[in-house]
N, C-alpha and C positions, 0 to 999 in steps of 0.2 A: 408208528411202525407201519400203518396199512398204507401211507405214504410209498415208505422205503420197500415195502415188500413188493411193490409194481413198478417201483424204478429197477428194483435189482434184477427183477424178471427180465430184463433184458442183455443181463452181462453175456448171454449167449450170443449178442449182436455186438463184439466189439466195435467193430465199423462204424456201427450208428451209436453208440452212447461207452466209449472207451473210460470216461472218468468215472462210472457208475459202477464198477464190478466187485466192489467192497465198501462195508460201509464206511470205512475210514476215509475213502478217496472221495464218497458221498459227501459227507461232514466237511471234508476241506474245500470241496465243490460249493457246498454252499455257504460256507465261511466268506469264500472268496465272491460269490455273488450280493452276500447281504454287505461285504466291506464296500464293494464297489458302486451298490445302490445308495448306501450313508454317505459315499463320496460326491455322488451326482447331486446329491440332494445337497449337500453343504457348498458346493460349488453355485448349485442353482439360486441358492438364498443369498448367498456373498451376492451375486451378480443383482440380483432383483433389491435388496436391501441398500437404501442411498446411502451415501458416506457423510458423515456429521463430523464437523471440526470440532478437534479434541483439546479443550483449554486445560492448561495445567492448576494441578489442585494445592495451589499455593497463595499464601498474598506475600511471600517474604523475597523482598526484591532481591537481596543479596543470593538467596537461593536460584532464584530465577536469573540472575545472571550468570551464577557459577553452570549452571544446569545450560544454558547456553553456549557457553564456551568450551563445556565437556563436550555437547554434540555439535559445536563448531557452527552454530546457526544462529540468526537475528531472532531478536524479539518481537514478535508480531503482538503491540497492546489494541484491543480491543477496548477503547475509553468511553465510558457512557455516564451519564449523570442522570438520568430518570427513566423508566420502562414505558417510555411514550411509542406513537405509533412508528417513528424514524426507527427509533432503537430496535424495535422490532423487525421491522422490514430488514436492517442492515443484519440482526442477528440471525434469524430465522428464515430468511428467503435468501439475503445475496451470500451471510459465509456459510449457510447449509446448502448451497447448490453443489453436488456430488464433485464437480469440477474442480472448483475453488476449495471445499473443503480437502481434498485429496491433495491437490497441490500445496496447501499450507500445513497441514499434518505434515510432511514428506519435509520440507523445506524451512519449517520456522519451529520455535518454541512457543504455543499461541495463549495468550495469557486475557482474561477479561476482569477490567478494573472497574469498579463504580466508584466514582470518585466524592460520592457524597459519605463515603466509608473513610476512618479514620486514617485508615493504612494507605489509602490513594490520594488524599486533598493534596498532595506536593507535586501531583504530575498536574497540576494546572500552572501552577508558579515557574515550575522547572522549564517545562515545554511550552509553556505560552498558550495555553490552551481556551477556546472562548467560545466553540461551537462543539456541540453533540448531536450523534456521536461520531468519535474521530478515531480513525487506524494510523496509529503512530510506529514506525519500526526503528527498531535499537539494536546496538551492536551489544557485544556481551559486556562492553565499559558502561552502556547505560548514553553513550551518545547517540545524537539523531541522526539515523541516516537517512529519516524521510518521513515523508506522510503521504498519503492518499489522498488525491486532490478531489473534490466535487461530491466528497463524499454525501452529502445530503441530496444528490439527486438519485443516488443508486436506488435500486429495486426494478421490479417487473411493469411491463407496459402492460394496457388494458387486454392485450393478445395474451397476455402470460408468458413472453417473452422476458428474458434479463438482459438488457442493455446494456448495462454496466458489466457483464462478466470476461469479455473479451479486454478492454483496456485495465480491468481489474486484474486480471492473471499476467497480462504485458509486464504491467509495474510489478506485481510481486517476484516475475523472472526477474526482472530486473535487480531488484533489492536481494534476491538469493544470491545474486552472481556479484555482487560488489565487494568481498571480501576476498571471494576464488580467482578474480581474473585480474590479470597485470591491466595496465592502464591500455597498453597496444591493443589487447582484445576486449577489454571492456568496456572501449570508445568504439567499437564496431558498428556497423550499417543498425543491424535489428537493435542493439539498445542506445543507439543515439536517438533512432525513430519513436521510441518509447520516451526519451526524455524531454526529446523535442516534441512533443503531444501532451505535457502535463506540466502544472505548475510545481515549481521546484522550491520548496524552504531557503532565504536565505542564512538560516542558521543551521541547515542540515551538513552533513558529511559529505553529500552526493554534491551540493554546490560547491561544497571548498575543492572537492576532488574535479569538476569542473575547470572552476576556475587556474586552480595548476595548471591543468593541462593546455591552454589557451593557444599556444602555440601548434601543439598536435591539432588540435580540434579547426583552426580557422586552415593548415595546411590540409586538412581531409575536407572538410565541410564550409570553407570560404566564407561569407559573410552570415552562411547560417551560425555559427557560433555567436557574433555579433547580435542576429535576432533574437537568440532565445534567450540572452541577457536582458535586451529589450523589455521581453514580454516578462522576465522572471522581477524585472526591479520595479517595473510600470505596474503591473498586478500588485505586487508588494506595498510598493508606494499607496494605491488606493485604500487597502486594509488598514493603513496607519491611524485612521480610526475607526469605531464604530458604534452604531445607533443605541442609544441607551434606553433605557424601560420609556421614557417619555418621549422616544424615537429623534430626540437631540443629540447629535455625533458627540462624542466621547475620546478623548485620546489612547488608542491602545498602547501603554507604554512599552510592554516587551516588544511588541514589533517595531517600534519606532529606536528602543535603543539597537536591537538587532541588525535591523538595516542600517544601522549609521557604523556598526561594529562590521557589519561584511564590507563596506567600502574601506574603511580605515585599515583593517587587518588584510583583506586580501589584494589592495591596491589594485582595484580593477576600475576607479572611475573614471567613465568613459568621457574626459574633455569636460567634466563637472554636469555631465547630462544628466546621471542618476543622482547624484545630490540636489540638484535642482527639482529632479521630481517628488522627491522625499520634502524639500524646502516649502516648495509651492502648495502641496497637499494640507501639510501643516498650517500654512498660511491659511488657507482656505476654509476650514474647517475652524479656525478660530477667530474667522472674520477678522483677519487681519488685512483687507483689501489692497491697503497703500502698499504694505510689503508684497503684497501676490505681484502689484505693476511694477515695482522696483526690481524685485527678482527676475521676472520674465523682460525687462529692459536689460539687465544686466547679462543675461542669458541669452538674450539677441545678440547683442553687442561681442560676444566673444564666441558667438557661432553655436552654441551648445544648443540651442531651438532656432528653426526657421521662421522667416517675416509670418507665415502665415498662422505658426502658431502662437507668436507674439500677437498677432491681431487678435486671433479667438480669446486671447486672455483680457487684452486692452478693451475688447468689445464686451466683456460680460461684469468686469471691475471695475472700469472705469468710473 
């Protein structure tokens, strides 16, 4: 009342304080001021509070797929095996980056899956996982749209910058547009540059879509289509075997199967060159060196490889 009595004194001067001519108008003004102050504080706190990725609190895959279908968004699966340093870097630094978290929260149904838990062990076999942590992108039917390449290199550099932020956002943007854009739009320059800059799994829906549109892509980008295919087949051929615990190579049966399935089902065997990539790599890792030379000779005679490639193999495995 003491404050009010002093403020109300100014009712004689409406040109100075027209709001405070009655107790009711004073209380209304005070409420308005308090509301505005609270709103400003809330806005400031929202700006200062960093965004965090929101993982769905469910381990029922069917329920998660239904949620993805309802939202018309892909599933972003953060798959990990142990809480080691790299897992913590990806989870606490990469995925917690405000820009990345906001984008993933807006465009994906995010799931954290620990494959040591019984409800998630099937992920390894179904999607051929062998390195962790892993980021898989699935559609609402559970089909593999793609994965993020070079995940083991993600993290902050010595200056505290996040080198992976831009390519990660670019790839996430590509997958978020996968289902909403028709082929003509989806294979525009912006998306094509992203595809041309990352490794694409041969068993993914993204790769199948690229292969189905080879005429469109060759018409738009010329030999860049063949370069992209060469890169992805040669990169996959190298990963047909993995180092075992004793550092000796072992066959990656999942990648071998999907590699040959891609050749047979998509009808994209470029004059036998891609099949040669796989055949010769498997022969090398299994120490079938005579087969390496036989394969190389046939590939050279049929024009699948150049003389210089044959001579390099012959010099190494003669």
